[in-house]
C-alpha positions in Angstrom: 21.5 -20.9 -8.0 18.1 -22.2 -7.1 14.9 -20.2 -7.8 11.7 -21.3 -6.2 8.2 -20.9 -7.7 7.0 -19.3 -4.4 9.8 -16.8 -4.6 9.0 -16.0 -8.2 5.3 -15.5 -7.3 6.2 -13.1 -4.5 8.4 -11.1 -6.7 5.8 -11.0 -9.4 3.0 -10.0 -7.0 5.0 -7.2 -5.4 5.8 -5.8 -8.8 2.1 -5.5 -9.7 1.2 -3.2 -6.8 1.4 0.4 -7.9 1.6 3.3 -5.5 1.2 7.1 -5.8 2.8 9.0 -2.9 1.9 12.7 -2.5 4.1 14.4 0.1 2.3 16.8 2.4 5.2 17.7 4.7 8.7 18.1 3.1 10.7 17.6 6.3 13.5 15.1 5.7 13.2 12.1 8.0 15.2 8.9 8.3 13.6 5.8 7.0 12.3 3.3 9.6 12.2 -0.5 9.9 9.1 -2.0 8.4 8.0 -3.6 11.6 8.0 -0.2 13.4 5.2 1.3 11.3 1.8 0.9 12.9 -1.1 0.2 10.6 -4.3 1.9 11.8 -7.8 1.8 10.5 -8.9 4.9 12.4 -7.0 8.1 13.3 -5.1 7.8 16.7 -6.1 9.7 19.8 -2.6 11.1 20.0 -1.6 14.3 18.2 -0.1 13.7 14.8 1.0 15.3 11.5 0.2 13.9 8.1 3.4 13.8 6.1 2.1 12.1 2.9 -0.9 10.4 1.3 -0.6 7.2 -0.5 -2.9 5.7 -3.2 -2.1 2.1 -3.9 -3.7 -0.6 -6.0 -3.5 -3.6 -8.2 -5.2 -5.0 -11.2 -3.4 -8.3 -10.9 -5.6 -11.1 -9.9 -3.2 -12.6 -7.4 -2.5 -9.4 -5.4 -4.6 -9.2 -2.2 -5.4 -6.2 0.0 -2.6 -7.5 2.3 -0.1 -7.2 -0.6 -1.3 -3.6 -1.2 -1.2 -2.7 2.5 2.4 -4.2 2.7 3.6 -2.0 -0.1 2.0 1.0 1.5 3.8 0.2 4.8 7.1 -0.1 2.9 6.5 3.4 1.5 5.5 4.8 4.9 8.7 3.3 6.4 10.8 4.8 3.7 9.3 8.2 4.4 10.0 7.9 8.1 6.4 7.6 9.2 5.4 6.4 12.6 2.1 5.0 11.3 -0.2 4.5 8.3 -3.9 5.2 8.6 -5.6 3.1 5.9 -9.0 3.8 4.5 -11.6 1.1 3.6 -10.8 -1.4 0.9 -12.2 -0.6 -2.6 -12.8 -3.1 -5.4 -14.0 -2.2 -8.9 -15.1 -5.1 -11.0 -14.9 -4.9 -14.8 -15.8 -7.4 -17.5 -13.6 -7.7 -20.5 -14.9 -9.3 -23.7 -12.1 -11.2 -25.5 -13.4 -12.9 -28.6 -16.0 -15.4 -27.4 -15.2 -15.2 -23.6 -16.0 -12.6 -21.0 -13.4 -12.3 -18.2 -14.0 -10.6 -14.9 -11.2 -8.3 -13.8 -11.1 -6.8 -10.3 -9.1 -3.7 -9.4 -8.2 -3.3 -5.7 -7.5 0.1 -4.3 -6.5 1.5 -0.9 -5.9 5.1 0.3 -3.8 5.9 3.3 -2.2 8.7 5.3 1.4 8.5 6.5 1.7 10.1 9.9 4.3 11.1 12.5 3.3 11.5 16.1 3.9 15.0 17.5 6.3 15.4 20.3 7.8 11.9 19.7 
């Protein structure tokens, strides 16, 4: 069995993104394919219902906002959402003193709403 460094990095990065899903609508829905979930930066003009909110983030230096967004899309697909409305990126920088060195640590956070279109 071969194990690539790139594969190990992807697995490690995905494991470092944490999500907190808060259901708003408890209607059971079938999960959807990842590529069928739209990612929106603004609410759509179509009528929709919010079915959950998601707070996601990472303190891991190698995780990007794309990694965080991808994990949110996976959660939205699992919930049966048609789309994910993501809020603005948020970064908090902290400095950690370790002995004689000071290390910068960035926490990345995103908020989102999982929606389903009404009448669809």
